[in-house]
N, C-alpha and C positions, 0 to 999 in steps of 0.2 A: 504493500500500500504506500503510495506517495504521500509524503507529509508536506504541509504548507510551511513556508519559511518567511519570517518577518524580520524587520530591522528594529532593534530595541535599544541601541546605543550608538552615539556618534562622537568621534574625536578627531581633531585636526590641528595642525600647525602649518601655516601657509604664508605666502608673500603679502596677503591682504588681511591677515588676522591670525593671532596665535591661539585661537580657540574656535569652536564651531560657531558660537554667537558672533564673534568678531568677523569670521569668514563670511557669514550670511549678511551681516551688516555691510561689509565691503561690497557684496553683490548688490544689495539694495541701493547703496550709495554710489554705484558705478565707479568703484575705486580701482585704480590701476596700480599694481604692485611692482611695476618695473621702474628701475632707477639705475644710476651709475654703479658699476661693480665696486664693492668695497672689500671683498674677501681677499683680494690681491691687487697688486699694481699691474693694470692691464695696458700700460704704455707699450706701444709697439704692436698690440693686437688690433685687428680690424674691428673686433667686437668690444663695445664699451658698456653695454647695458645687460642687466640680468634681473630676474625677479627673486631677490634674496628675502629670506625670513628677516623681519625687522625687529630691532630691540631684543635680540636673543643673547642671553647669558646662560650658559649651561649650569652655572652655580645657582641659578634661580630654581633649578629642577633636580640637581644631583649634587651629592657630596663631591668634593674636589677629587678624591681618589677614584671614585666611580666614573666621573666625567672624563678623566684622562684615559680610562680603559674602554671607552665607547666611542667609536666613530660617530660623526654627527648623524649619519643615516640611521644608526641604532638609537641615538638620543631622540631624534624626531619621532621614530616609531614608538618608543616607550611613552613619550609625552602624549601622543595622540591616543595610544591604547589605554593609558590611565584615565584620560578624559572620557573615553567611550565606556570604560569599566565603571567609573563613577556614575555616568549618565544612565547606564543600564540597570543599576542597583542590584546587580548579581552579587550574591554572597554564598559562602559555604553552607549556609542554612537553607537556602532555596534552590541550590544548584549543586550537582555532583561534578566537581572540577576534573574528575577523570573522564568526563564526557564533554569537556570544553577544549576546542582546538584553536590553533593559530595558523592562519593561512595569510602570510604577508609577503608580498613580492617587492623586488627592487630591480631596476634595470641594470645597475652597475655596482651597487654595494659601496664598500668603503674606499672610494676612489682617492679621496684626499689622503687617507692613511697610506695607500699604496704609493702615491706620489712622494710623500714625506719619507717613507722608509726606503724607497729606491734611492732618493737623494742621500740619505744617511749611509747606505751601503756603498754608494759611489764615492762619497767624500771621506767617510770615516772608517770604512771597512765593514766586512760582514759581521764581525763580532759585536758591533754596536747596533745592529738591527734589533728592534724591540721584540722581546718574547711575546708581546701582545699583538704583534703585527698580523699574524694569521687570524686569530679570533676577532680582531677589530675589522678586518677587511673583507672576509668572505661573505658572500651575498645572503647566506641563510641566517646570519646572526641577528638581524632585526627580529625575525620570527622567534628565534631561540631566546633572545633577551627578553622579549615580551612574555614568553612562557615562564621564564625564570622569575621575572619581576612580579608577575601576578599569580604564580603557582598553578598555571593551567596545564593539565596533564593529559589532554587528549592528543589527537594527531597534530603535529607541528611541521609545516612544510613551507618552502619558499618557492614561489613561481618566478621564473626569470625569463621573460618574453618581451624585453625592451619596453616600449611605451604601452604595451598591453598587460604588463605584469600585474597591476592591481586589479584590473577588470577580470583577468583570468583567475586571480586569487578569490575574488568575490564569487565568480561563477562556479568555481570548483567547490567552494565552501557551501554555496547554495545546494549543489548536487549532493554533497556529502551528508548534509542534514536532511535533505529531501528523501534520501533513500535509507536513512536511519542509522548511519554510522556514528554521528555525534548529535548532541542536543543544541550546543551553542558553539559558534566559531567567531573569533576575532579575525576579520578579513580586511585587506586593503593593501596599501603600498607606501613606500618611503623612498626618498632620494635626497642626496646632497652631493652634487657633482660640480658645483660652481667653484672650480679651482683651475690652476694654470693648464694642466694637462687635459682636463675636461673641455674647457673652452677651446683650446688649441685643436683638439681632435675633431670636434664638431665644426669649428671654423674652417679647418682645412678641407673638410668634405663639402664645404659650401652650403651647410644646412642652416646656419645662423643668420639672423638679421644684423646688418651693420648700421642700422639706423642710429642716429644720435638723439632724436626726439623720442622720449619715452612713450608719448601718446601716438606715435606712428611706427612703432616697432613690432609689437604683436597685434596684427590687424587681420584676423581671419576673414576670409571671403572678400576682402577688399582687393581691388584690382592692383593696387600698389604694394601688396604684400611681397616680402622679399626673403623670408626665412623666419625660423622660430626664435623665441627668446627663452633661454634656459631658466627654469625655476627650481625651487627646492621646497621640501616640506614633507608632510605625511598626512594621510587620511585613513582612518580605521573605523570600520563599522562592526557592530555586534549583530550577527545573524543568529536567529533563534527559531527553533521549532515552535509552531504556533501554540499548541496546547501547553507546552512548557512555559511559554511567555504568559499565557492567560492564567495559568495556575498560580503564578506569583505576582499577578497584577501589574505586569510590565507596561510601560508606555510603548506604543507601537507607532513608529514613524511611517512605515509603508510596508508593503509585502513585495517580495521578489517573486516574480512569476515566470521569468524566462531567461534563458542563457544560450548563446550560440557562439561557437568559436571555429575558425577555419584557418587554413594557410593559403597564401597566394601561390606558393611554389613557383616564384617568378624571378625575384631580384632581391639582393641583400638590403637595399634601401628604398627603391622605388615601388609604390603600389602597382598591382597588376593593371593593365589597360582597362579602362571602363570601371575601375573599382570593383571588379567582379568578386574578389575575395571578401571584401567588406560587405558587399551585398549579400553574399551567401551566409555570412555570420549573422546579419540582421534577420534574414529569412529563417534561419535556424532558431533564433531567439523567439521570433513571432510564432513559429510552429510549436516550440516548447511551451510558450505561454498560452497556447490554444486561443489566440485572438486573431482578429482580422487586421490587416495593415491600417485600415481607416480608423481603428480604435485608438491609435497612438496620437496623443495630443501634442507632445513635445519631444524633441530629440536634443540631448546634449551631445553635440558633435565632437569628434576628435579635433577637428578644426585647428591645425597647428600654425597657420599663417605661412605655410610654404605653398608655392604655386601648385605642385603636383598633388599634395594631400587634399587641399580644399576643393580643387576642381574634380578630382576623382572621387572624393567622398560625396560630392554633390551628385555625381552620376550613380554612385552606389545607392544613395537614398532613393533616387528615382527608380532604379531597378528593383529595389526591395519593396518599395511601397506602391509603385506604379506612378505614372505621370500625373494623373489627376490628384491623388492623395498627396504627392510630394509638393504640389503647389499650395496645399492648405495647411500642412503640418508646420508647427513652429519649430525652428531650428536655431540654436545659438552655440557659440563657442566661448566658454568662460576662460579659455586661455588668453583672451583679450584682457582679462583681469589679473590672472595668476602667472602668466607665462606658461611654459611647458614643463611640468614637473616630472617628465619622463616616466619612470616606473611607478611613481606615486600619483600620476595624473588621474587614473581611473578611480582611485579611492576618494580623492577630493571631489571629483566630479559626481560620483555616486552620492556623496553627502549633499552636494548642491541639489541634485535631483530630489532627494528625500525632503530637503527643506523647501524646495519649490512646490512640491505636492502639499506639504503642511501649510504653507503660506499662500497658496493659490497665486503664485507670482512667477512669471517666466523670466529667467535671467536674460539680460540683453547681450548682444555682441557689441562691446563698447569701442569707441574710437574709429567707428566705421565712417568712411567718407565717399569712396569712389566705387561705384557699382561695377561688378564684373559679370558680363553676360554668361560666363562659364559657371557662375555660382548663383543661379537665379532661383534661390529658395527664399522663404520668409525667414530671414536670419535675425529677426527682432532687433533691428538696429538701434543702438545707443540708449534706449529707454526701457526699463522693466515694463512688463505687460501683465496686468491683472487678468487672470483666467483660471477657471476651475480645471485642475489637472487630475485626471483619473489614471491615465497610463502614460508613462514616460520611458524613453530609451536612452541609454548612454553607450557611446561607441568609443573604442580604443583600437588604434591600428599601429602596429609596431614594426621597426626595422626587422628584416628577416621574413616579412610577410605574415606576421602574427596578427590575427584579427579577433576581436572580442566584442560582443554586445550583450548588455543585460537589460532587462525590462522590469520596472518597478510599477506598482499599482497602489492607489489609495486603498488603505485597509478597510474592509468591511467584513464583519464576522459572519 
């Protein structure tokens, strides 16, 4: 028997707010989290802007010794997970922690730690490399550290599928609960790759925007878009089996009703022509949800602000929903607010979808100016839109051809 899966806790740390309430306020107020890079001296780089987490001091969250033993990707993950944990009101009295899992993805993991320790090895020799190098840098450690921090003893895995990592984590968590293997799973993603080697790598593959105006850098679906803006942060959701949630009187934000994942099997960075892989992921999610395409009210698009992604995702939405419906569905990219959080993007965007349902408010695509005939969707330009939202979809499309779509629904018992 398939079980229903609901969302009962939210946690986030992002470029537009260091909690879920601040994140959502940033969406409502059309806040842009992009600014000059401060994490390192970017003189000589073509890229000068990023979407950094603001006013962040690890000592506000961790003891000094612990903070030194955690890469920032793990720090962000723990912070978001602890907020989601508190929000969910899960306790050892109302929940068996041996049936609580952690599915948290990251695209790159501890990249800053890798950079620093490689420099140490080169300059000072191998004997000076930190014994914490490996446990700080490997990509599974955000999930592992959350489990350790909160005492969660169910299945703990890390999905690593580039920019689809968090959406895949949420989708696989949904399936795992749906078919009875766990009762609760903390799911989402984390990323902290705004460092010299991270910016250099994406810059040299010509993926980043070189804009110097922060309001014209991450501009999804705009004809003048020229690349994505790297962001950082984490988004974690508590997914829970419905009866378990009801039995303990949990607040329910939304229900997850569908998940689809596919591979382009085409190219290491470019989406497949026509966005056919993304379209198949959306179709699979729609079939899994047992709904009709015309029932979808809003899509939080992957919308990276690169020429290929936005035009091909537009085609994918048209293929998945049909020409008529695609003209009516509301679509926006909140990467115009947050930049691109890579492996954490799908987690933060799923939270935004849940809050959009809760508040009957469609997030806008901010800083939009120049219409592109290749992106002829209703992208909710510049201003939030009041609308009753019953069913929403969130898309993630990653390098390597990894596609994921999840579908959320307003909860009714």
